[in-house]
C-alpha positions as CSV (number, residue, x, y, z in Angstrom):
1,I,126.1,-36.4,111.0
2,A,128.2,-38.4,109.2
3,K,129.0,-35.3,106.6
4,S,129.6,-33.1,109.2
5,F,132.1,-35.4,110.7
6,L,133.9,-36.1,107.6
7,S,134.3,-32.6,106.5
8,C,135.6,-32.0,110.1
9,L,138.4,-34.7,109.3
10,E,139.1,-33.5,106.1
11,G,139.7,-30.0,106.7
12,D,143.4,-28.5,108.1
13,N,141.7,-27.1,111.3
14,Y,143.3,-28.4,114.2
15,L,140.5,-27.9,116.5
16,E,138.1,-29.5,114.4
17,I,139.7,-32.7,113.9
18,R,140.7,-33.3,117.7
19,N,136.9,-32.5,118.8
20,S,135.5,-34.9,116.0
21,L,138.0,-37.6,117.1
22,M,136.9,-36.7,120.6
23,V,133.4,-37.0,120.0
24,L,133.5,-40.1,117.8
25,T,135.7,-41.7,120.5
26,K,132.3,-41.3,122.9
27,V,130.0,-42.3,120.7
28,V,131.6,-45.1,118.6
29,K,129.2,-47.6,120.0
30,V,126.2,-46.1,118.3
31,F,128.1,-44.3,115.5
32,P,128.6,-45.2,112.7
33,S,126.3,-48.4,112.8
34,I,126.0,-48.5,108.9
35,S,128.9,-50.3,107.1
36,R,128.9,-47.7,104.1
37,I,129.4,-44.9,106.7
38,G,131.7,-46.4,108.6
39,A,134.1,-47.5,106.0
40,H,134.1,-43.2,104.9
41,I,134.9,-42.5,108.3
42,L,137.6,-45.3,108.7
43,R,139.3,-44.2,105.5
44,R,139.5,-40.8,106.7
45,V,140.7,-41.7,110.2
46,E,143.4,-43.8,109.1
47,K,144.8,-41.1,106.6
48,I,145.0,-39.0,109.5
49,K,146.8,-41.5,111.6
50,E,149.0,-41.9,108.8
51,S,149.9,-39.0,107.0
52,D,149.2,-36.3,110.2
53,E,152.2,-34.3,111.3
54,R,151.0,-33.5,114.7
55,G,151.3,-36.5,117.2
56,D,148.5,-36.5,119.4
57,L,146.3,-36.4,116.6
58,K,148.0,-39.4,115.3
59,T,147.5,-41.1,118.9
60,M,144.0,-40.0,119.1
61,A,143.1,-41.6,115.5
62,A,144.9,-44.8,116.2
63,R,142.8,-44.9,119.5
64,Y,139.4,-44.6,117.5
65,L,140.7,-46.5,115.0
66,A,141.1,-49.7,117.6
67,M,137.8,-49.0,118.9
68,L,136.4,-48.4,115.2
69,Q,137.7,-51.9,114.2
70,R,135.9,-53.6,117.5
71,E,132.8,-52.3,116.4
72,K,132.8,-53.2,113.0
73,P,131.0,-56.6,113.1
74,G,128.4,-54.9,114.5
75,W,127.6,-52.5,111.6
76,K,124.4,-53.5,109.2
77,A,123.7,-52.8,105.3
78,D,122.0,-49.7,104.1
79,N,119.1,-51.8,103.4
80,Q,118.8,-52.8,107.1
81,F,118.0,-49.3,108.1
82,N,115.8,-48.1,105.0
83,P,113.7,-51.0,103.8
84,Y,112.8,-49.0,100.6
85,L,116.8,-49.9,99.4
86,P,117.4,-52.9,97.6
87,P,119.1,-55.9,98.9
88,D,123.0,-55.3,98.6
89,P,123.8,-58.0,96.4
90,K,127.0,-58.7,98.5
91,E,125.1,-59.7,101.4
92,K,123.0,-62.1,99.4
93,E,125.5,-63.5,98.0
94,K,127.0,-64.4,101.4
95,E,123.2,-65.5,102.4
96,E,123.6,-67.7,99.5
97,R,126.8,-69.2,100.2
98,D,126.4,-70.0,103.6
99,R,123.1,-71.7,102.9
100,K,124.7,-74.0,100.0
101,A,127.4,-74.9,102.9
102,K,125.1,-75.6,105.5
103,E,123.3,-78.0,102.9
104,E,126.6,-79.8,101.8
105,A,127.5,-80.2,105.2
106,A,124.1,-82.1,106.5
107,A,124.2,-84.3,103.1
108,K,127.7,-85.3,104.2
109,G,126.7,-85.9,107.5
110,G,123.7,-87.8,107.0
111,G,125.3,-90.1,104.4
112,S,126.6,-93.2,106.7
113,K,124.1,-95.3,108.0
114,R,125.2,-97.3,110.6
115,G,121.7,-98.7,111.9
116,K,118.2,-97.9,113.6
117,G,117.6,-94.5,113.5
118,A,120.6,-93.3,111.1
119,G,119.6,-90.6,109.2
120,K,117.3,-89.3,111.7
121,D,118.3,-86.4,114.2
122,A,121.2,-87.9,115.7
123,S,121.7,-85.4,118.9
124,L,123.3,-86.9,121.9
125,N,121.1,-87.7,124.9
126,A,123.1,-87.3,128.5
127,E,120.6,-88.9,129.9
128,A,120.7,-92.2,127.6
129,Q,120.8,-95.6,128.6
130,E,124.4,-96.9,128.9
131,F,125.7,-99.0,126.0
132,T,126.2,-102.6,126.7
133,P,127.6,-104.9,124.3
134,G,125.7,-107.8,123.5
135,K,122.6,-106.7,125.1
136,D,119.5,-106.5,122.5
137,T,118.3,-103.0,122.3
């Protein structure tokens, strides 16, 4: 499907470009779902928006780009669709950075001990007894 849309969008035939943009706007929530394919389509539609002399195609391309940008965060990597592909190195690096950031945040948050129970899970309890200074608790 992606190759067909890309060949239509790269061509010079007005109807192919227009019809492709119309169909793509209708299926934007489900296609493209893979980031690599989405990036190819995004580049081609941006080229239409910026360099095509026909105003109606520019408008349709701008509309589709806005819709595509809204859906972009939900795109998946290739290896999430095909388990036989190796993991994306960029995804692996991102997961590693996120894991380290969480560990550092936990280390900073648990570093100060202020009394009984410090260092344990310090989640708040809305139904806890009210604190009164001077009372042994």
